[in-house]
C-alpha positions in Angstrom: -66.5 22.4 -33.6 -63.2 20.8 -32.9 -59.9 21.7 -34.6 -59.1 17.9 -34.9 -61.2 14.7 -34.8 -59.1 11.5 -34.5 -60.9 8.5 -35.9 -59.8 5.3 -34.3 -58.1 4.7 -30.9 -55.3 2.4 -31.9 -51.6 3.2 -31.4 -51.5 6.0 -34.0 -54.8 7.6 -33.1 -54.4 7.6 -29.3 -50.8 8.9 -29.5 -51.8 11.6 -32.1 -54.6 12.7 -29.8 -52.0 13.1 -27.1 -49.9 15.8 -28.8 -52.9 17.4 -30.7 -54.8 17.9 -27.4 -52.0 20.0 -26.0 -52.6 22.8 -28.5 -55.9 22.1 -30.2 -59.5 21.2 -29.2 -59.4 17.5 -30.2 -61.7 14.6 -29.7 -60.7 10.9 -30.1 -63.5 8.7 -31.5 -63.4 4.9 -30.9 -65.9 2.3 -32.0 -65.2 -0.1 -29.1 -65.7 0.5 -25.3 -61.9 0.5 -24.9 -58.9 2.0 -26.8 -56.1 0.1 -28.5 -57.5 -1.4 -31.7 -55.1 -4.3 -32.7 -53.1 -3.6 -29.5 -56.1 -3.6 -27.1 -57.0 -5.9 -24.3 -60.6 -7.2 -24.2 -62.7 -9.3 -21.8 -64.3 -12.6 -22.8 -66.4 -14.7 -20.3 -64.7 -13.1 -17.3 -61.1 -13.3 -18.6 -58.9 -10.8 -20.3 -56.9 -11.3 -23.5 -54.6 -9.2 -25.7 -56.3 -8.7 -29.0 -53.3 -9.0 -31.2 -50.1 -7.1 -30.5 -48.4 -8.5 -27.3 -44.9 -7.0 -27.7 -43.7 -3.5 -26.6 -40.3 -2.7 -28.0 -38.2 0.4 -28.4 -39.4 2.3 -25.3 -35.9 3.7 -24.5 -35.1 6.9 -22.8 -34.9 9.8 -25.2 -36.9 7.9 -27.9 -39.9 9.8 -29.3 -42.4 7.5 -27.7 -40.7 7.7 -24.3 -40.6 11.5 -24.5 -44.2 11.8 -25.6 -45.5 9.6 -22.8 -43.3 11.3 -20.2 -44.3 14.8 -21.4 -48.0 14.0 -21.1 -47.8 11.9 -17.9 -48.8 8.5 -19.4 -48.0 5.8 -16.8 -48.4 2.0 -16.9 -46.7 -0.9 -15.2 -44.0 -2.7 -17.2 -41.1 -5.2 -16.7 -38.0 -5.2 -18.9 -37.3 -8.5 -20.5 -33.9 -10.1 -20.8 -35.1 -12.1 -23.8 -37.6 -10.8 -26.3 -38.6 -14.2 -27.6 -37.9 -17.9 -27.3 -37.8 -19.7 -30.7 -38.5 -23.4 -31.0 -37.5 -24.9 -34.4 -37.4 -28.7 -34.6 -35.2 -29.8 -31.7 -33.6 -26.4 -31.1 -34.4 -23.8 -28.5 -33.1 -20.2 -29.1 -33.5 -17.4 -26.6 -33.3 -14.1 -28.3 -31.4 -12.3 -25.6 -30.9 -8.6 -25.6 -27.4 -9.1 -24.5 -25.4 -9.8 -27.7 -22.9 -12.1 -26.0 -25.6 -14.3 -24.5 -27.5 -14.4 -27.8 -24.4 -15.4 -29.8 -24.0 -18.5 -27.5 -27.6 -19.4 -28.3 -27.4 -19.0 -32.0 -24.0 -20.7 -32.3 -25.4 -23.7 -30.3 -28.3 -23.9 -32.6 -26.7 -22.9 -35.9 -23.0 -22.5 -35.6 -21.3 -20.4 -38.3 -17.9 -18.7 -38.1 -19.5 -15.5 -39.3 -22.3 -15.3 -36.8 -20.5 -12.8 -34.5 -19.6 -10.6 -37.4 -23.2 -10.8 -38.8 -25.1 -9.9 -35.6 -22.6 -7.2 -34.8 -23.4 -5.7 -38.2 -27.2 -6.1 -37.6 -27.0 -4.3 -34.2 -24.8 -1.5 -35.6 -27.2 -0.9 -38.5 -30.1 -0.7 -36.1 -28.3 1.7 -33.8 -27.3 4.0 -36.7 -30.8 3.9 -38.2 -32.6 5.0 -35.0 -30.0 7.8 -34.4 -30.8 9.4 -37.7 -33.4 12.1 -37.2 -34.8 15.2 -38.9 -36.5 13.5 -41.8 -40.1 14.4 -42.8 -42.3 12.8 -45.4 -45.2 14.8 -47.0 -47.7 14.0 -49.7 -49.6 17.3 -49.6 -48.5 18.0 -53.2 -45.9 16.8 -55.7 -43.5 19.6 -54.8 -44.0 18.9 -51.1 -43.3 15.2 -51.6 -40.2 16.0 -53.7 -38.9 18.5 -51.1 -39.6 16.1 -48.2 -37.7 13.3 -49.8 -34.5 15.3 -49.7 -34.7 15.0 -45.9 -33.9 11.3 -46.3 -30.5 11.9 -48.0 -28.6 11.2 -44.7 -30.4 7.8 -44.5 -29.7 7.1 -48.2 -26.0 7.9 -47.8 -25.6 5.9 -44.7 -27.5 2.7 -45.8 -27.1 2.7 -49.6 -25.4 -0.7 -49.8 -28.3 -2.3 -47.9 -31.3 -0.4 -49.3 -30.9 -1.9 -52.8 -29.7 -5.4 -52.0 -32.1 -8.3 -51.6 -31.9 -9.7 -48.1 -31.9 -13.4 -49.0 -29.2 -12.9 -51.6 -27.1 -10.8 -49.2 -27.3 -13.3 -46.4 -26.6 -16.4 -48.5 -23.6 -14.5 -50.1 -22.4 -13.3 -46.7 -22.4 -16.7 -45.0 -21.3 -18.6 -48.1 -22.9 -21.8 -47.2 -25.9 -21.6 -44.8 -28.0 -24.4 -43.3 -31.5 -24.3 -44.9 -32.9 -24.7 -41.4 -31.0 -21.5 -40.4 -32.5 -19.7 -43.3 -36.0 -20.9 -42.3 -35.3 -19.5 -38.8 -34.2 -16.1 -40.2 -37.2 -16.0 -42.6 -39.6 -16.4 -39.6 -37.8 -13.8 -37.5 -38.1 -11.1 -40.2 -41.7 -12.1 -40.8 -42.7 -11.0 -37.3 -41.6 -7.4 -37.9 -41.5 -6.9 -41.7 -44.7 -9.0 -42.5 -42.6 -10.6 -45.3 -39.7 -13.0 -45.7 -36.2 -12.5 -46.8 -36.7 -13.0 -50.5 -39.1 -10.0 -50.7 -37.3 -7.4 -48.6 -34.1 -5.4 -48.8 -31.2 -6.0 -46.4 -31.8 -2.8 -44.3 -35.3 -4.0 -43.6 -34.0 -7.4 -42.6 -31.4 -5.9 -40.3 -34.0 -3.7 -38.5 -36.4 -6.7 -38.2 -33.6 -9.0 -36.8 -32.4 -6.3 -34.4 -35.6 -5.7 -32.5 -34.4 -8.2 -29.9 -31.5 -5.8 -29.1 -34.0 -3.0 -28.3 -35.6 -2.5 -24.9 -38.5 -5.0 -24.8 -41.1 -5.0 -22.0 -43.9 -7.1 -20.6 -47.0 -4.9 -19.9 -48.9 -5.8 -16.7 -52.7 -5.8 -17.1 -52.4 -6.4 -20.8 -51.4 -4.0 -23.7 -54.6 -2.1 -23.0 -53.0 -0.8 -19.8 -50.9 1.6 -22.0 -54.1 3.0 -23.6 -55.8 3.3 -20.2 -52.8 5.5 -19.2 -53.2 7.6 -22.4 -57.0 7.9 -21.9 -56.5 9.2 -18.3 -54.8 12.3 -19.7 -56.8 13.0 -22.8 -59.4 15.7 -22.4 -62.0 14.3 -24.8 -62.6 10.7 -25.7 -65.8 9.3 -27.3 -65.9 5.5 -26.9 -68.6 3.2 -28.3 -68.9 5.8 -31.0 -68.9 4.3 -34.5 -68.2 6.9 -37.2 -70.2 5.5 -40.2 -69.8 8.4 -42.7 -67.6 11.4 -43.1 -68.8 14.2 -45.3 -66.4 16.9 -46.5 -67.9 20.4 -46.7 -66.1 23.7 -47.7 -65.8 24.6 -44.0 -65.2 21.3 -42.2 -65.7 17.6 -42.0 -69.0 16.2 -40.7 -68.7 12.9 -38.8 -72.0 10.9 -38.8 -73.0 8.1 -36.4 -76.3 6.3 -36.5 -77.6 8.8 -33.8 -75.8 12.1 -34.2 -73.1 14.0 -35.9 -69.9 15.9 -35.0 -67.9 18.5 -36.8 -64.1 19.1 -37.0 -61.9 21.3 -39.2 -59.4 18.5 -39.6 -59.5 14.7 -39.3 -56.8 12.2 -38.5 -57.7 8.7 -39.7 -56.3 5.8 -37.7 -58.3 3.3 -39.7 -56.7 1.2 -42.4 -56.6 3.2 -45.7 -58.0 0.2 -47.5 -61.1 0.2 -45.2 -61.4 3.9 -44.9 -63.0 4.2 -48.4 -66.3 3.1 -46.8 -66.4 6.3 -44.8 -66.5 8.7 -47.7 -68.6 9.6 -50.7 -66.5 12.5 -51.9 -65.0 11.5 -55.2 -61.8 13.3 -54.7 -61.1 11.5 -51.4 -62.2 8.2 -52.9 -59.9 8.6 -55.8 -57.0 9.5 -53.5 -57.6 6.5 -51.2 -58.2 4.2 -54.1 -54.8 5.1 -55.5 -53.2 3.1 -52.7 -55.2 0.0 -53.2 -52.3 -1.5 -55.1 -50.4 -1.7 -51.8 -53.2 -3.9 -50.2 -51.8 -7.4 -49.9 -54.8 -8.7 -48.0 -52.4 -9.6 -45.2 -54.2 -10.5 -41.9 -54.0 -12.7 -38.9 -55.7 -15.8 -37.4 -55.8 -15.6 -33.6 -56.3 -18.3 -30.9 -57.0 -17.2 -27.3 -56.5 -19.7 -24.5 -57.3 -19.7 -20.8 -54.8 -22.0 -19.0 -54.2 -23.3 -15.6 -50.8 -24.9 -15.2 -48.0 -25.0 -12.6 -45.5 -25.0 -15.5 -43.3 -21.8 -15.7 -43.5 -20.4 -19.3 -41.6 -17.5 -21.0 -43.6 -14.5 -22.1 -43.1 -15.0 -25.8 -42.5 -18.0 -28.1 -42.2 -18.5 -31.8 -42.9 -22.1 -32.8 -41.6 -23.0 -36.3 -42.9 -26.2 -37.8 -41.8 -27.8 -41.1 -45.0 -27.2 -43.0 -47.3 -24.3 -43.9 -50.3 -24.3 -41.6 -53.7 -24.7 -43.4 -55.5 -21.4 -44.3 -52.3 -19.4 -43.6 -49.1 -18.2 -45.3 -46.8 -19.2 -42.5 -45.1 -22.2 -40.9 -44.8 -20.5 -37.5 -47.0 -19.3 -34.7 -46.4 -16.5 -32.2 -47.5 -17.4 -28.6 -47.7 -15.0 -25.7 -48.3 -15.8 -22.1 -49.4 -13.7 -19.2 -46.8 -13.1 -16.4 -47.1 -15.3 -13.3 -47.3 -12.1 -11.2 -50.0 -10.5 -13.3 -53.3 -11.2 -11.6 -55.3 -9.9 -14.5 -53.5 -11.8 -17.3 -51.7 -14.7 -15.7 -54.0 -17.3 -17.2 -54.2 -15.6 -20.6 -52.6 -16.8 -23.9 -52.7 -15.0 -27.2 -51.5 -16.9 -30.3 -51.2 -15.5 -33.8 -50.3 -16.7 -37.3 -50.1 -14.8 -40.6 -52.9 -15.3 -43.1 -54.7 -13.4 -45.8 -58.3 -12.4 -46.2 -58.5 -14.4 -49.4 -58.0 -17.7 -47.6 -61.2 -17.5 -45.6 -64.4 -18.3 -47.4 -67.7 -17.1 -46.0 -69.3 -20.5 -46.6 -66.7 -22.6 -44.7 -65.3 -20.2 -42.1 -66.5 -22.1 -39.1 -65.1 -25.4 -40.4 -61.8 -23.7 -41.3 -61.6 -21.9 -37.9 -62.2 -25.1 -35.9 -59.7 -27.1 -37.9 -56.9 -24.5 -37.6 -57.6 -23.8 -33.9 -57.3 -27.5 -33.1 -54.0 -27.8 -35.0 -52.6 -24.7 -33.2 -53.6 -26.0 -29.7 -52.0 -29.4 -30.5 -48.7 -27.6 -31.6 -48.7 -25.5 -28.4 -49.2 -28.6 -26.2 -46.6 -30.7 -27.9 -43.9 -28.0 -28.0 -44.5 -26.3 -24.7 -45.4 -29.3 -22.6 -48.9 -28.2 -21.8 -51.5 -30.9 -21.0 -54.8 -30.7 -22.9 -56.7 -30.6 -19.6 -54.7 -27.5 -18.6 -56.4 -25.6 -21.3 -59.6 -24.4 -19.6 -61.1 -22.5 -22.5 -60.3 -21.5 -26.1 -61.8 -19.5 -28.9 -60.4 -17.9 -32.1 -60.7 -15.0 -34.5 -60.5 -14.8 -38.3 -60.1 -11.7 -40.5 -63.9 -11.5 -40.6 -64.0 -11.4 -36.8 -61.6 -8.4 -36.8 -63.9 -6.7 -39.3 -66.8 -7.0 -36.9 -64.9 -5.7 -33.9 -62.3 -3.2 -35.1 -63.8 -2.6 -38.5 -60.8 -3.9 -40.5 -60.0 -7.2 -42.1 -56.4 -6.5 -43.1 -53.9 -6.5 -40.2 -50.2 -5.8 -40.1 -50.3 -2.9 -42.5 -48.3 -2.7 -45.7 -45.6 -5.3 -45.9 -42.1 -3.8 -46.0 -41.4 -5.2 -49.5 -38.5 -4.1 -51.6 -41.0 -2.9 -54.3 -42.8 -0.7 -51.8 -40.3 2.1 -52.0 -40.7 5.1 -49.7 -42.1 7.5 -52.3 -44.9 5.1 -53.2 -46.2 4.9 -49.6 -48.9 7.0 -48.1 -47.6 9.9 -46.0 -49.3 11.2 -42.8 -50.8 14.2 -44.7 -52.6 14.2 -48.0 -53.5 16.4 -50.9 -56.9 16.8 -49.4 -56.9 19.8 -47.1 -57.5 18.8 -43.5 -57.2 15.0 -44.1 -54.4 13.3 -42.2 -53.5 9.6 -41.6 -51.6 7.6 -39.0 -51.3 3.8 -38.5 -49.8 0.8 -40.0 -51.0 1.5 -43.6 -49.1 4.8 -43.7 -45.4 5.9 -43.2 -43.5 4.3 -41.7 -44.9 0.8 -41.0 -46.5 -1.5 -38.4 -45.9 -2.2 -34.8 -45.1 0.4 -32.0 -41.9 1.6 -33.6 -43.3 2.0 -37.2 -46.6 3.6 -36.2 -44.8 6.0 -33.7 -42.5 7.1 -36.5 -45.6 8.1 -38.4 -47.0 10.0 -35.4 -43.8 11.9 -35.0 -43.9 12.6 -38.8 -47.5 13.9 -38.5 -46.4 16.2 -35.6 -43.6 17.6 -37.6 -45.8 18.2 -40.6 -48.4 20.1 -38.5 -45.7 22.1 -36.7 -44.3 23.1 -40.1 -47.7 24.6 -41.1 
């Protein structure tokens, strides 16, 4: 019997298994034949595609993620990007350079304002200060543990109080005085990438962190995002792939993990599945009541994906955001995020991954195929028109709805819990629970989605376990 069973090989699960395996007998269980979940790379008709996540940010020396990978000997090929993203909005092109001076030239050319320099200096400073604050730990093992752990956030509260309780849209419109509506649309779509919500629904600190990700170290990963997980898998002692855990039974001594063929036992489990989907794994009423208590945070947020195989002599940047003046059908967004393989990446050079925000509610079981075909055609047309691709340069295409993700990675909701102002810290799931031996990581727990948010949760879990 293992000390720990980690259920799900996404970012949180794979990285938790890394530190757990160092001191405890641990097995990582993954439904698919590869690790990565939403950040995996898969093969379709002979070509490789990134499943969802295509950006890798915040991998800086002395960061938790950098230290974890270095300590355990996780290696993968990467290239640092000078620009995290190229934004196309109407007739404007904005390169989101990491260098603040270069970026200011870009943003002033597109949306000049005398306060731009002051504003983005503030954004960068807030981000630097935030990621230098350390030592906090968030627990939900009991009411007293939660109350005690919240005191560890006092330094953050003191440092960012003016921005934590101020609406981002109100702050920005007041800060700039008069601001071009097109500029606001641009800012809305920038924070949507990271926060999963727009300015009117988030506080100013969240907006600052979302807008500052371009100033962090951003990398292109050769061989697809799955290469990171291949590096992790090489150093993990026990990984069970193509192993779908269908039920988890809690006994007084341990947890019993059931597949359709066999069962495994572990003293503790770490769930890397969405908390909203995890209820299907359990029959224990105490666990179901606990998980059900967070259903109020489920916004049904998800993604619609389009995957292209292209053959073009045109040089393209790695990442684009194309903002259009209308909300795309069956979505909640007026922008798409487009990622291209590097010209020197033999495995991924012809691969394109495109995503747009949607909700599970917008996809009916009766008309899914018609909806999918309509939206896929619209997105392909937008990409061709804005990036100068010819239709004949697209050699193949297919798409994925929230229901597709349910079939392959066993979750319909993607992107985790939006970082809304109303989703205050004490309301969020922690990485431990009141259920002895039940732990969580991933984008539906502290601290949020993406590599940075999920890795903060992994670090929090490590601290909680070390404390005990």
